ChimeraX commands (.cxc) that place a marker at each C-alpha (Angstrom):
marker #1 position -13.58,9.85,-15.64 radius 0.5
marker #1 position -17.04,8.96,-14.41 radius 0.5
marker #1 position -18.68,5.58,-14.49 radius 0.5
marker #1 position -22.27,4.90,-15.38 radius 0.5
marker #1 position -24.92,5.21,-12.69 radius 0.5
marker #1 position -25.47,1.97,-10.82 radius 0.5
marker #1 position -27.60,0.77,-7.94 radius 0.5
marker #1 position -25.42,0.10,-4.90 radius 0.5
marker #1 position -26.38,-3.40,-3.92 radius 0.5
marker #1 position -24.97,-5.19,-0.89 radius 0.5
marker #1 position -23.09,-7.53,-3.24 radius 0.5
marker #1 position -21.46,-4.64,-5.13 radius 0.5
marker #1 position -20.36,-2.93,-1.92 radius 0.5
marker #1 position -19.01,-6.20,-0.53 radius 0.5
marker #1 position -17.09,-6.89,-3.74 radius 0.5
marker #1 position -15.52,-3.41,-3.59 radius 0.5
marker #1 position -14.61,-3.95,0.07 radius 0.5
marker #1 position -12.49,-6.97,-0.86 radius 0.5
marker #1 position -9.65,-4.54,-1.70 radius 0.5
marker #1 position -9.64,-3.59,1.99 radius 0.5
marker #1 position -9.40,-7.25,3.00 radius 0.5
marker #1 position -6.42,-7.82,0.71 radius 0.5
marker #1 position -4.69,-4.71,2.06 radius 0.5
marker #1 position -5.22,-5.88,5.64 radius 0.5
marker #1 position -3.72,-9.28,4.87 radius 0.5
marker #1 position -0.76,-7.75,3.00 radius 0.5
marker #1 position -0.01,-5.63,6.07 radius 0.5
marker #1 position -0.42,-8.66,8.35 radius 0.5
marker #1 position 2.14,-10.53,6.26 radius 0.5
marker #1 position 4.55,-7.56,6.32 radius 0.5
marker #1 position 4.14,-6.93,10.08 radius 0.5
marker #1 position 3.35,-10.33,11.63 radius 0.5
marker #1 position 3.94,-9.14,15.21 radius 0.5
marker #1 position 1.41,-6.34,14.87 radius 0.5
marker #1 position -2.23,-6.83,15.89 radius 0.5
marker #1 position -4.08,-7.13,12.61 radius 0.5
marker #1 position -6.97,-4.81,11.82 radius 0.5
marker #1 position -10.42,-6.40,11.86 radius 0.5
marker #1 position -12.68,-4.94,9.18 radius 0.5
marker #1 position -16.12,-5.63,10.60 radius 0.5
marker #1 position -18.16,-5.83,7.35 radius 0.5
marker #1 position -15.96,-8.69,6.06 radius 0.5
marker #1 position -15.35,-10.28,9.46 radius 0.5
marker #1 position -19.08,-10.47,10.21 radius 0.5
marker #1 position -19.49,-12.58,7.07 radius 0.5
marker #1 position -16.37,-14.62,7.89 radius 0.5
marker #1 position -14.69,-13.49,4.67 radius 0.5
marker #1 position -10.92,-13.93,4.95 radius 0.5
marker #1 position -8.91,-12.80,1.96 radius 0.5
marker #1 position -5.28,-13.81,1.45 radius 0.5
marker #1 position -2.88,-11.46,-0.31 radius 0.5
marker #1 position -0.49,-13.12,-2.73 radius 0.5
marker #1 position 1.87,-10.80,-4.61 radius 0.5
marker #1 position 2.24,-13.46,-7.31 radius 0.5
marker #1 position -1.49,-13.35,-8.01 radius 0.5
marker #1 position -2.82,-9.82,-8.23 radius 0.5
marker #1 position -5.75,-10.85,-10.43 radius 0.5
marker #1 position -8.38,-10.35,-7.68 radius 0.5
marker #1 position -7.50,-6.63,-7.63 radius 0.5
marker #1 position -7.31,-6.14,-11.37 radius 0.5
marker #1 position -9.54,-3.22,-12.36 radius 0.5
marker #1 position -10.86,-2.90,-8.80 radius 0.5
marker #1 position -11.10,0.85,-9.38 radius 0.5
marker #1 position -13.95,0.20,-11.81 radius 0.5
marker #1 position -16.02,-0.63,-8.73 radius 0.5
marker #1 position -15.34,2.73,-7.05 radius 0.5
marker #1 position -18.38,4.04,-5.25 radius 0.5
marker #1 position -19.41,7.67,-5.48 radius 0.5
marker #1 position -22.42,9.85,-5.00 radius 0.5
marker link #1:1,2 radius 0.2
marker link #1:2,3 radius 0.2
marker link #1:3,4 radius 0.2
marker link #1:4,5 radius 0.2
marker link #1:5,6 radius 0.2
marker link #1:6,7 radius 0.2
marker link #1:7,8 radius 0.2
marker link #1:8,9 radius 0.2
marker link #1:9,10 radius 0.2
marker link #1:10,11 radius 0.2
marker link #1:11,12 radius 0.2
marker link #1:12,13 radius 0.2
marker link #1:13,14 radius 0.2
marker link #1:14,15 radius 0.2
marker link #1:15,16 radius 0.2
marker link #1:16,17 radius 0.2
marker link #1:17,18 radius 0.2
marker link #1:18,19 radius 0.2
marker link #1:19,20 radius 0.2
marker link #1:20,21 radius 0.2
marker link #1:21,22 radius 0.2
marker link #1:22,23 radius 0.2
marker link #1:23,24 radius 0.2
marker link #1:24,25 radius 0.2
marker link #1:25,26 radius 0.2
marker link #1:26,27 radius 0.2
marker link #1:27,28 radius 0.2
marker link #1:28,29 radius 0.2
marker link #1:29,30 radius 0.2
marker link #1:30,31 radius 0.2
marker link #1:31,32 radius 0.2
marker link #1:32,33 radius 0.2
marker link #1:33,34 radius 0.2
marker link #1:34,35 radius 0.2
marker link #1:35,36 radius 0.2
marker link #1:36,37 radius 0.2
marker link #1:37,38 radius 0.2
marker link #1:38,39 radius 0.2
marker link #1:39,40 radius 0.2
marker link #1:40,41 radius 0.2
marker link #1:41,42 radius 0.2
marker link #1:42,43 radius 0.2
marker link #1:43,44 radius 0.2
marker link #1:44,45 radius 0.2
marker link #1:45,46 radius 0.2
marker link #1:46,47 radius 0.2
marker link #1:47,48 radius 0.2
marker link #1:48,49 radius 0.2
marker link #1:49,50 radius 0.2
marker link #1:50,51 radius 0.2
marker link #1:51,52 radius 0.2
marker link #1:52,53 radius 0.2
marker link #1:53,54 radius 0.2
marker link #1:54,55 radius 0.2
marker link #1:55,56 radius 0.2
marker link #1:56,57 radius 0.2
marker link #1:57,58 radius 0.2
marker link #1:58,59 radius 0.2
marker link #1:59,60 radius 0.2
marker link #1:60,61 radius 0.2
marker link #1:61,62 radius 0.2
marker link #1:62,63 radius 0.2
marker link #1:63,64 radius 0.2
marker link #1:64,65 radius 0.2
marker link #1:65,66 radius 0.2
marker link #1:66,67 radius 0.2
marker link #1:67,68 radius 0.2
marker link #1:68,69 radius 0.2
view
């Protein structure tokens, strides 16, 4: 399945990167004694995402934002 061609804007790339931020926080919650990974693109913008297994809406259809060339 291929998506339509799109222009990769900074906003689109940042939105797609939010999945990484949620994954980092989910791991932080699972392993609280472990040093958490710092994903520079989100950290530089002071974006801190909180994973909540009761609210998976932010990740719904995230794959529709997959980036490819």
